[in-house]
N, CA, C and O of each residue as an XYZ file, in Angstrom:
680
protein
N       0.886     -1.238      0.111
C       0.003     -0.008     -0.051
C       0.869      1.305      0.006
O       0.568      2.339     -0.589
N       2.005      1.131      0.811
C       2.695      2.130      0.633
C       3.579      2.782     -0.556
O       3.942      3.945     -0.734
N       3.806      1.494     -1.369
C       4.454      1.452     -2.507
C       3.319      2.161     -3.666
O       3.784      2.739     -4.648
N       2.244      2.093     -3.523
C       1.278      2.449     -4.528
C       0.999      3.798     -4.117
O       0.825      4.589     -5.044
N       0.905      4.302     -2.805
C       0.629      5.839     -2.220
C       1.930      6.690     -2.729
O       1.833      7.882     -3.024
N       2.865      6.134     -2.786
C       4.246      6.581     -3.141
C       4.285      6.726     -4.622
O       4.939      7.705     -4.979
N       3.812      6.084     -5.493
C       3.570      5.775     -7.178
C       2.549      6.988     -7.379
O       2.644      7.642     -8.418
N       1.654      7.291     -6.508
C       0.474      7.824     -6.868
C       0.965      9.268     -6.637
O       0.599     10.117     -7.450
N       1.784      9.642     -5.575
C       2.220     11.176     -5.462
C       2.997     11.514     -6.523
O       2.775     12.596     -7.066
N       3.964     10.730     -6.977
C       5.169     10.763     -7.929
C       4.187     11.392     -9.188
O       4.438     12.477     -9.713
N       2.975     10.491     -9.599
C       2.181     10.853    -10.969
C       1.305     12.094    -10.708
O       0.719     12.609    -11.660
N       1.200     12.539     -9.614
C       0.551     13.707     -9.262
C       1.337     14.689     -9.507
O       0.990     15.571    -10.293
N       2.659     14.715     -8.814
C       3.801     15.525     -9.068
C       3.993     16.214    -10.368
O       4.058     17.399    -10.697
N       4.077     14.858    -11.122
C       4.509     15.043    -12.776
C       3.398     15.657    -13.548
O       3.561     16.516    -14.415
N       1.932     15.019    -13.071
C       0.967     15.814    -13.697
C       0.657     17.318    -13.361
O       0.159     18.068    -14.200
N       0.933     17.656    -12.273
C       1.079     19.226    -11.799
C       1.946     19.819    -12.577
O       1.595     20.855    -13.141
N       3.031     19.388    -12.742
C       4.225     20.096    -13.609
C       4.000     20.102    -15.078
O       4.444     20.972    -15.829
N       3.067     18.771    -15.557
C       3.007     19.200    -16.865
C       1.719     19.921    -17.197
O       1.390     20.099    -18.369
N       0.883     20.398    -16.031
C      -0.106     21.127    -16.225
C       0.340     22.816    -16.086
O      -0.409     23.730    -16.428
N       1.510     22.976    -15.599
C       2.076     24.378    -15.283
C       2.404     25.059    -16.822
O       2.761     24.443    -17.826
N       2.193     26.367    -16.697
C       2.846     26.961    -18.002
C       4.069     27.568    -17.776
O       4.160     28.448    -16.920
N       5.087     27.186    -18.479
C       6.337     27.533    -18.646
C       6.893     27.611    -19.798
O       6.392     27.142    -20.820
N       8.196     28.326    -19.731
C       8.955     28.373    -21.003
C       9.572     27.305    -21.796
O      10.464     26.753    -21.151
N       9.391     26.777    -23.081
C      10.068     25.771    -23.592
C      10.578     26.018    -24.950
O       9.994     26.752    -25.747
N      11.625     25.424    -25.192
C      12.433     25.591    -26.858
C      13.204     24.380    -27.013
O      13.730     23.762    -26.087
N      13.243     24.063    -28.293
C      13.610     22.942    -28.978
C      14.416     23.079    -30.189
O      14.762     24.204    -30.549
N      14.838     21.745    -31.034
C      15.675     21.885    -32.096
C      15.410     20.722    -32.710
O      15.173     19.733    -32.015
N      15.403     20.628    -34.298
C      15.355     19.349    -34.913
C      16.140     19.553    -36.051
O      16.543     20.621    -36.512
N      16.342     18.228    -36.518
C      17.308     18.010    -37.646
C      16.342     17.120    -38.543
O      15.546     16.266    -38.152
N      16.562     17.460    -39.613
C      15.679     16.577    -40.717
C      15.954     16.543    -41.992
O      17.031     17.021    -42.346
N      15.061     15.979    -42.974
C      15.127     15.763    -44.343
C      13.686     16.099    -45.087
O      12.620     15.665    -44.653
N      13.792     16.883    -46.200
C      12.735     16.996    -46.871
C      12.915     16.066    -48.117
O      14.037     16.031    -48.622
N      11.927     15.321    -48.648
C      12.268     14.484    -50.006
C      10.712     15.630    -50.830
O       9.571     15.873    -50.437
N      11.447     16.007    -51.977
C      10.724     16.836    -52.989
C       9.809     15.696    -53.567
O      10.216     14.634    -54.038
N       8.316     16.159    -53.433
C       7.182     15.309    -54.131
C       6.704     15.992    -55.464
O       5.778     15.529    -56.130
N       7.395     17.120    -55.803
C       7.209     17.650    -57.242
C       8.044     17.393    -58.145
O       7.803     17.842    -59.266
N       9.195     16.644    -57.945
C       9.891     16.309    -59.253
C      10.803     17.540    -59.534
O      11.169     17.665    -60.703
N      11.195     18.404    -58.690
C      12.114     19.816    -58.811
C      13.371     19.560    -58.336
O      14.200     20.456    -58.173
N      13.580     18.377    -58.095
C      14.985     18.319    -57.483
C      15.671     19.209    -56.271
O      16.796     19.686    -56.121
N      14.429     19.209    -55.454
C      14.588     19.942    -54.315
C      14.824     19.633    -52.735
O      14.969     20.365    -51.756
N      14.793     17.939    -52.959
C      15.143     17.440    -51.860
C      16.392     18.038    -50.980
O      17.429     18.413    -51.528
N      16.171     18.094    -49.447
C      17.157     18.854    -48.804
C      17.146     18.454    -47.450
O      16.258     17.732    -46.997
N      18.325     18.997    -46.615
C      18.312     18.695    -45.237
C      17.831     19.885    -44.451
O      17.905     20.974    -45.020
N      17.433     19.848    -43.441
C      17.225     20.996    -42.548
C      17.330     21.179    -41.144
O      17.507     20.200    -40.419
N      17.249     22.209    -40.730
C      17.662     22.611    -39.108
C      16.659     23.528    -38.664
O      16.589     24.627    -39.214
N      15.829     23.205    -37.690
C      15.062     24.055    -37.217
C      15.233     24.383    -35.728
O      16.050     23.652    -35.167
N      14.602     25.390    -34.898
C      14.978     25.988    -33.783
C      13.563     26.853    -33.267
O      12.979     27.632    -34.021
N      13.205     26.626    -32.115
C      11.891     27.390    -31.859
C      12.001     27.496    -30.129
O      12.704     26.799    -29.397
N      11.089     28.578    -29.751
C      10.825     28.993    -28.478
C       9.417     29.326    -28.228
O       8.649     29.550    -29.164
N       9.075     29.365    -27.086
C       7.719     29.514    -26.884
C       7.183     28.980    -25.389
O       7.996     28.876    -24.471
N       6.297     28.771    -25.267
C       5.515     28.349    -23.774
C       4.809     27.001    -23.995
O       4.198     26.654    -25.006
N       5.021     26.256    -22.780
C       4.122     24.919    -22.785
C       3.323     25.237    -21.589
O       3.748     25.811    -20.586
N       1.695     24.660    -21.862
C       0.624     24.642    -20.871
C      -0.118     23.504    -21.000
O       0.176     22.631    -21.816
N      -1.135     23.435    -20.201
C      -1.894     22.326    -20.181
C      -2.727     21.897    -21.648
O      -3.388     22.656    -22.357
N      -2.529     20.781    -21.801
C      -2.880     20.210    -23.188
C      -1.801     20.831    -24.398
O      -1.777     20.211    -25.461
N      -1.106     21.780    -24.280
C      -0.323     22.221    -25.441
C       1.304     21.911    -25.351
O       1.853     22.664    -24.548
N       2.065     21.107    -25.902
C       3.613     21.061    -25.667
C       4.348     22.179    -26.094
O       5.441     22.440    -25.593
N       3.752     22.978    -27.130
C       4.632     24.066    -27.787
C       3.642     25.054    -28.229
O       2.597     24.569    -28.663
N       3.744     26.391    -28.214
C       3.172     27.286    -28.814
C       4.240     28.591    -28.741
O       4.473     29.273    -27.743
N       4.796     28.734    -30.030
C       5.646     29.819    -29.998
C       6.027     30.130    -31.478
O       5.225     30.040    -32.408
N       7.294     30.494    -31.599
C       8.016     31.151    -32.759
C       9.107     30.030    -33.225
O       9.710     29.390    -32.364
N       9.337     29.817    -34.589
C      10.721     29.379    -35.012
C      11.031     29.731    -36.173
O      10.297     30.371    -36.926
N      12.190     29.329    -36.425
C      12.946     29.650    -37.544
C      13.488     28.439    -37.931
O      13.314     27.446    -37.224
N      14.310     28.371    -39.264
C      14.675     27.095    -40.147
C      15.658     27.403    -41.114
O      15.854     28.556    -41.498
N      16.376     26.275    -41.585
C      17.086     26.518    -42.657
C      16.964     25.242    -43.575
O      17.247     24.189    -43.004
N      16.642     25.165    -44.725
C      16.349     24.412    -45.636
C      17.480     24.176    -47.117
O      17.236     24.495    -48.280
N      18.500     23.642    -46.667
C      19.390     23.386    -47.782
C      19.376     22.438    -48.890
O      19.824     21.343    -48.550
N      19.000     22.509    -50.124
C      18.864     21.615    -51.160
C      20.091     20.645    -51.233
O      21.198     21.183    -51.211
N      20.043     19.555    -51.300
C      21.491     18.775    -51.752
C      22.086     18.610    -53.170
O      23.160     18.097    -53.486
N      21.198     19.129    -53.896
C      21.746     19.314    -55.382
C      22.028     20.708    -56.150
O      22.486     20.875    -57.280
N      21.619     21.640    -55.205
C      21.947     22.986    -55.851
C      22.282     24.077    -54.581
O      22.650     23.877    -53.423
N      22.031     25.119    -55.219
C      22.549     26.252    -54.118
C      21.488     27.162    -53.801
O      21.864     28.319    -53.611
N      20.386     26.963    -53.706
C      19.144     27.421    -53.419
C      18.953     27.348    -51.751
O      19.340     26.422    -51.037
N      18.242     28.584    -51.309
C      18.195     28.225    -49.808
C      16.519     28.509    -49.592
O      15.846     29.109    -50.429
N      16.008     27.995    -48.381
C      14.662     28.613    -47.577
C      15.378     28.807    -46.319
O      16.485     28.411    -45.956
N      14.492     29.506    -45.743
C      14.712     30.275    -44.472
C      13.405     30.165    -43.837
O      13.000     31.308    -43.628
N      12.691     29.422    -43.497
C      11.212     29.616    -43.143
C      11.285     30.086    -41.788
O      12.161     29.693    -41.017
N      10.196     31.099    -41.400
C       9.879     31.806    -40.085
C       8.234     31.312    -39.838
O       7.443     31.382    -40.779
N       7.943     30.973    -38.925
C       6.431     30.237    -38.330
C       6.170     30.241    -37.121
O       7.069     30.416    -36.298
N       5.062     30.077    -36.806
C       4.433     29.965    -35.714
C       4.250     28.424    -35.553
O       3.827     27.747    -36.490
N       4.588     27.871    -34.311
C       4.659     26.326    -33.947
C       3.575     26.350    -32.856
O       3.323     27.212    -32.013
N       2.974     25.094    -33.125
C       1.958     24.605    -32.178
C       1.956     23.127    -32.089
O       1.807     22.506    -33.141
N       2.086     22.542    -31.087
C       2.203     20.916    -30.888
C       1.484     20.781    -29.482
O       1.645     21.187    -28.331
N       0.713     20.087    -30.111
C      -0.554     19.333    -29.084
C      -0.889     17.939    -29.209
O      -0.660     17.396    -30.290
N      -1.347     17.345    -28.360
C      -2.047     16.106    -28.268
C      -3.614     16.100    -27.915
O      -4.273     15.072    -27.764
N      -4.117     17.437    -27.806
C      -5.717     17.546    -27.596
C      -6.103     16.795    -26.326
O      -7.272     16.445    -26.163
N      -5.172     16.538    -25.435
C      -5.326     16.028    -24.192
C      -4.958     16.873    -23.087
O      -4.055     17.687    -23.286
N      -5.497     16.818    -21.969
C      -5.140     17.095    -20.538
C      -3.883     16.565    -20.319
O      -3.140     17.407    -19.814
N      -3.174     15.113    -20.570
C      -2.338     14.516    -19.914
C      -1.104     14.195    -20.944
O      -1.379     14.290    -22.140
N      -0.090     13.913    -20.672
C       1.031     13.623    -21.587
C       0.658     12.311    -22.308
O       0.127     11.350    -21.752
N       1.038     12.391    -23.767
C       0.962     11.057    -24.522
C       2.198     11.080    -25.470
O       3.048     11.964    -25.571
N       2.075      9.618    -26.302
C       3.181      9.451    -27.141
C       3.151     10.029    -28.358
O       4.191     10.085    -29.015
N       1.948     10.553    -28.851
C       1.637     11.098    -30.068
C       1.121     12.538    -29.623
O       0.648     12.896    -28.544
N       1.398     13.353    -30.966
C       1.250     14.397    -31.064
C       1.135     15.136    -32.313
O       1.990     14.861    -33.155
N       0.247     16.032    -32.625
C       0.142     16.870    -33.862
C       1.058     17.713    -33.843
O       1.321     18.206    -32.746
N       1.796     18.129    -34.975
C       2.911     19.505    -35.087
C       2.485     20.249    -36.249
O       2.706     19.866    -37.398
N       1.922     21.231    -35.975
C       1.634     22.421    -36.934
C       2.215     23.675    -37.075
O       2.334     24.404    -36.091
N       2.717     24.129    -38.549
C       3.655     25.191    -38.406
C       2.977     26.177    -39.528
O       2.243     25.791    -40.438
N       3.206     26.955    -39.382
C       2.414     28.115    -40.307
C       3.320     29.687    -40.460
O       3.618     30.456    -39.546
N       3.582     29.805    -41.780
C       4.274     31.345    -41.573
C       4.601     31.760    -43.108
O       3.798     31.713    -44.040
N       5.992     32.188    -43.168
C       6.389     32.494    -44.482
C       8.005     32.020    -44.602
O       8.791     31.776    -43.687
N       8.176     31.986    -45.768
C       9.842     31.366    -46.229
C      10.363     32.317    -46.965
O       9.731     32.901    -47.844
N      11.469     32.530    -46.687
C      12.350     33.232    -47.282
C      13.252     32.704    -48.172
O      14.201     32.064    -47.718
N      13.136     32.848    -49.305
C      13.552     31.825    -50.520
C      14.671     32.487    -51.449
O      14.274     33.354    -52.228
N      15.987     32.174    -51.446
C      17.072     32.621    -52.204
C      17.511     31.756    -53.329
O      18.178     30.729    -53.204
N      17.118     32.218    -54.331
C      16.993     31.452    -55.586
C      18.301     31.892    -56.602
O      19.201     32.612    -56.167
N      18.300     31.465    -57.760
C      19.632     31.666    -58.511
C      19.397     33.189    -59.040
O      18.302     33.751    -59.058
N      20.619     33.743    -59.463
C      20.705     35.156    -60.006
C      20.467     35.828    -59.036
O      19.746     36.806    -59.236
N      20.907     35.612    -57.793
C      20.709     36.562    -56.333
C      19.169     37.042    -56.219
O      18.909     38.096    -55.637
N      18.289     36.346    -56.714
C      16.826     36.540    -56.253
C      16.324     36.135    -55.087
O      16.397     34.969    -54.698
N      15.716     37.189    -54.375
C      15.048     36.920    -53.144
C      13.620     37.156    -53.314
O      13.171     38.106    -53.956
N      12.752     36.068    -52.591
C      11.563     36.336    -52.464
C      10.795     35.609    -51.229
O      11.285     34.635    -50.658
N       9.749     36.082    -50.934
C       9.140     35.218    -49.753
C       7.738     34.957    -50.102
O       6.909     35.708    -50.615
N       7.624     33.448    -49.623
C       6.561     32.430    -49.780
C       5.935     32.042    -48.574
O       6.630     32.000    -47.558
N       4.873     31.786    -48.527
C       3.944     30.728    -47.808
C       4.619     29.626    -47.584
O       4.992     28.919    -48.520
N       4.953     29.233    -45.881
C       5.512     28.061    -45.475
C       4.199     27.320    -44.277
O       3.538     27.858    -43.389
N       4.245     26.036    -44.729
C       3.236     25.250    -43.495
C       3.744     23.922    -43.673
O       4.224     23.438    -44.697
N       3.570     23.363    -42.483
C       3.702     22.034    -42.210
C       3.033     21.555    -41.154
O       2.877     22.132    -40.078
N       2.619     20.443    -41.479
C       1.235     19.698    -40.681
C       2.154     18.157    -40.706
O       2.578     17.527    -41.675
N       2.245     17.893    -39.356
C       2.857     16.349    -39.244
C       2.238     15.829    -38.049
O       1.426     16.449    -37.363
N       2.771     14.351    -37.776
C       2.274     13.513    -36.450
C       3.785     13.240    -35.898
O       4.708     12.646    -36.456
N       3.736     13.840    -34.674
C       4.973     13.342    -33.626
C       4.739     12.109    -33.076
O       3.654     11.528    -33.115
N       5.983     11.605    -32.442
C       5.883     10.443    -31.631
C       7.245     10.599    -30.629
O       8.418     10.522    -30.997
N       6.780     10.824    -29.357
C       7.876     10.593    -28.355
C       8.428      9.817    -28.132
O       7.876      8.832    -27.640
N       9.981      9.823    -28.393
C      10.568      8.582    -28.062
C      11.327      8.400    -26.800
O      11.690      7.306    -26.366
N      11.559      9.654    -26.195
C      12.195      9.319    -24.984
C      12.110     10.588    -24.244
O      12.181     11.627    -24.901
N      11.947     10.658    -22.787
C      11.851     11.895    -22.027
C      12.428     11.418    -20.696
O      12.766     10.310    -20.281
N      12.422     12.674    -20.163
C      12.988     12.703    -18.796
C      12.441     14.209    -17.969
O      11.748     14.918    -18.699
N      12.621     14.615    -16.905
C      12.019     15.308    -16.069
C      12.291     16.743    -16.992
O      11.255     17.407    -17.033
N      13.282     17.295    -17.640
C      13.770     18.423    -18.185
C      13.837     18.598    -19.637
O      14.112     19.641    -20.229
N      13.415     16.890    -20.391
C      13.635     17.288    -21.902
C      12.694     16.148    -22.509
O      12.300     15.194    -21.838
N      12.411     16.330    -23.710
C      11.820     14.991    -24.329
C      12.443     14.913    -25.667
O      12.875     16.003    -26.043
N      12.617     13.896    -26.524
C      12.997     13.614    -27.971
C      12.061     13.348    -28.531
O      11.167     12.835    -27.858
N      11.808     13.571    -30.062
C      10.730     13.318    -30.890
C      11.064     12.751    -32.383
O      12.111     12.931    -33.006
N      10.077     12.126    -32.741
C      10.284     11.740    -34.061
C       9.074     12.517    -34.841
O       8.023     12.368    -34.219
N       8.933     13.242    -35.932
C       7.949     14.008    -36.634
C       7.778     13.444    -37.888
O       8.880     13.447    -38.436
N       6.903     12.944    -38.635
C       6.588     12.533    -39.997
C       5.358     13.961    -40.563
O       4.280     14.211    -40.022
N       5.784     14.470    -41.406
C       5.158     15.582    -41.998
C       5.256     15.700    -43.520
O       6.117     15.221    -44.258
N       3.796     16.713    -43.944
C       3.882     17.369    -45.224
C       4.296     18.681    -45.157
O       3.843     19.359    -44.234
N       5.094     19.205    -45.972
C       5.416     20.684    -45.862
C       5.288     21.675    -47.285
O       5.840     21.437    -48.360
N       4.667     22.495    -47.064
C       4.529     23.256    -48.272
C       5.458     24.386    -48.278
O       5.553     24.889    -47.159
N       6.149     24.928    -49.144
C       6.851     26.149    -49.501
C       6.467     26.725    -50.993
O       6.517     26.100    -52.052
N       6.066     28.102    -50.781
C       5.414     28.921    -51.552
C       6.535     29.391    -52.194
O       7.381     30.000    -51.540
N       6.712     29.152    -53.705
C       7.789     30.227    -54.368
C       7.101     30.776    -55.731
O       6.147     30.136    -56.172
N       7.490     31.786    -56.328
C       6.795     32.767    -57.321
C       7.703     32.471    -58.503
O       8.812     31.938    -58.479
N       7.125     32.848    -59.369
C       8.033     32.819    -60.763
C       8.654     34.326    -60.760
O       8.134     35.295    -60.207
N       9.872     34.322    -61.491
C      10.356     35.572    -61.515
C      10.978     36.381    -62.712
O      10.676     35.816    -63.763
N      11.576     37.263    -62.877
C      11.974     38.019    -64.096
C      13.530     37.976    -63.729
O      13.972     38.189    -62.600
N      14.346     37.644    -64.945
C      15.830     37.809    -64.763
C      16.276     38.535    -65.913
O      16.503     37.816    -66.886
N      16.447     39.652    -66.055
C      16.636     40.476    -67.319
C      15.269     40.222    -68.123
O      14.093     40.294    -67.766
N      15.884     39.892    -69.365
C      14.444     39.340    -70.460
C      14.085     38.349    -70.375
O      13.237     37.963    -71.180
N      14.635     37.374    -69.220
C      14.453     36.029    -69.448
C      13.283     35.927    -68.111
O      13.621     36.427    -67.038
N      11.952     35.281    -68.231
C      10.700     35.156    -67.199
C      11.211     33.535    -67.007
O      11.042     32.589    -67.776
N      11.887     33.584    -65.713
C      11.981     32.252    -64.886
C      10.416     31.346    -64.227
O       9.866     31.867    -63.256
N      10.019     30.492    -64.611
C       8.796     29.982    -64.037
C       9.510     28.954    -62.951
O      10.507     28.353    -63.352
N       9.056     28.721    -61.605
C       9.375     27.857    -60.492
C       8.091     27.180    -60.109
O       7.007     27.704    -60.363
N       8.186     26.153    -59.569
C       6.884     25.660    -59.012
C       7.189     25.973    -57.157
O       8.233     26.375    -56.645
N       6.190     25.704    -56.638
C       5.700     25.462    -55.380
C       6.425     24.135    -54.963
O       6.718     23.199    -55.706
N       6.660     24.257    -53.570
C       7.516     22.794    -53.167
C       6.255     22.151    -52.446
O       5.410     22.808    -51.838
N       6.249     20.811    -52.596
C       5.471     19.875    -51.564
C       6.392     18.779    -51.171
O       6.890     17.956    -51.938
N       6.572     18.868    -49.804
C       7.577     18.009    -49.337
C       7.097     16.546    -48.416
O       6.142     16.830    -47.692
N       7.385     15.562    -48.323
C       7.514     14.713    -47.299
C       8.824     14.958    -46.171
O      10.022     14.967    -46.452
N       8.330     15.109    -45.113
C       9.338     15.527    -44.322
C       9.608     14.527    -43.173
O       8.763     13.772    -42.692
N      10.972     14.631    -42.781
C      11.156     13.606    -41.383
C      11.979     14.506    -40.515
O      13.037     15.009    -40.893
N      11.359     14.715    -39.141
C      12.573     15.368    -38.342
C      12.738     14.690    -36.942
O      11.735     14.225    -36.402
N      13.917     14.615    -36.350
C      14.293     14.175    -35.406
C      14.729     15.295    -34.500
O      15.597     16.071    -34.898
N      14.099     15.454    -33.115
C      14.338     16.669    -32.079
C      14.356     16.260    -31.030
O      14.105     15.093    -30.730
N      14.733     17.369    -30.084
C      14.611     17.301    -28.922
C      13.831     18.866    -28.259
O      13.883     19.979    -28.781
N      13.225     18.520    -27.129
C      12.643     19.858    -26.356
C      12.948     19.909    -25.143
O      13.119     18.921    -24.429
N      13.055     21.180    -24.769
C      13.366     21.373    -23.442
C      12.457     21.959    -22.706
O      12.669     22.163    -21.511
């Protein structure tokens, strides 16, 4: 009986810590596979900061860099992030939502801003009192616009990507 009451007290303490609003931050490393056939598959690095509260693992701002493996174009997404499992208690799965803008650096030193959105399903891998690691499988959209370079009109497509990220949150 003493063991059960000790476990119950520890579970209540962890749940109270989960329900408290506090600062959170994290980083992830991943890869995006280009589903549009534009040869834009890339590696990505993301970081975010925000708050953690009851039912929401993260609500905040993030920034990333997407570096294609076969060309010199770059994208820098700036986004609002929300991670939630829609429950009042911790769980192994969560929804990862990101929406914002992407600063795209294209060939001929052309810069543009497009829409950025990502929706993914996350899985908690390991966690401790002050950290958790996760794997996210997502769909990512990066908007890009056609542009003019001198007399030439360059047509480019939006990017639709299958994304996998592995990360850690504190």
